[in-house]
C-alpha positions as CSV (number, residue, x, y, z in Angstrom):
1,M,6.6,7.9,0.7
2,E,9.9,8.2,0.3
3,S,10.6,9.2,3.9
4,F,8.4,6.2,4.9
5,Y,10.5,3.9,2.4
6,E,13.9,5.3,4.1
7,L,12.5,3.6,7.7
8,I,11.9,0.2,6.2
9,P,14.5,0.0,3.1
10,D,14.8,-3.8,3.0
11,Q,10.8,-3.9,2.6
12,S,10.5,-1.0,0.4
13,Q,10.8,-2.9,-2.8
14,T,7.9,-5.6,-1.7
15,L,5.8,-2.7,-0.2
16,D,5.4,-0.5,-3.1
17,L,4.7,-3.4,-5.3
18,Q,2.0,-4.3,-3.1
19,L,0.6,-0.9,-3.1
20,K,0.6,-0.9,-6.6
21,K,-1.5,-3.8,-6.9
22,F,-3.7,-2.4,-4.7
23,Q,-4.1,0.1,-6.9
24,E,-4.7,-1.9,-9.8
25,S,-7.5,-3.6,-7.9
26,G,-9.1,-0.3,-7.8
27,L,-8.8,0.0,-3.9
28,C,-7.0,2.9,-3.7
29,E,-4.6,5.5,-5.6
30,F,-1.1,5.3,-5.6
31,S,0.7,8.0,-7.8
32,N,3.7,10.3,-7.2
33,G,4.3,9.2,-3.8
34,I,0.9,9.8,-2.8
35,F,-1.2,6.7,-1.1
36,Q,-4.9,7.0,-0.4
37,W,-7.7,4.5,0.4
38,K,-10.7,4.8,-2.0
39,P,-14.2,5.5,0.0
40,E,-15.3,2.1,-1.5
41,A,-12.6,0.5,0.1
42,V,-13.3,0.7,3.6
43,L,-15.1,-2.8,3.5
44,F,-11.9,-4.4,2.9
45,L,-9.3,-2.0,5.2
46,D,-9.0,-4.4,7.8
47,S,-7.8,-7.5,5.8
48,K,-5.8,-5.2,3.2
49,I,-3.8,-3.8,6.0
50,L,-2.8,-6.9,7.4
51,E,-1.8,-7.6,3.8
52,L,0.6,-5.0,4.3
53,T,2.0,-5.9,7.8
54,S,2.5,-9.6,6.8
55,F,4.4,-9.5,3.7
56,D,7.7,-11.1,3.6
């Protein structure tokens, strides 16, 4: 994730918080810089990906 965050340094902190929020809701695993959707999240992927792309 660090190399990805380097591409968007001004938004990396916000993205990190959003991914942790998804993890807390049980939709994904996010640890040691590795992000992975859980299989049961498949029904929510469209809306959650839109959330990730529309943060300010």
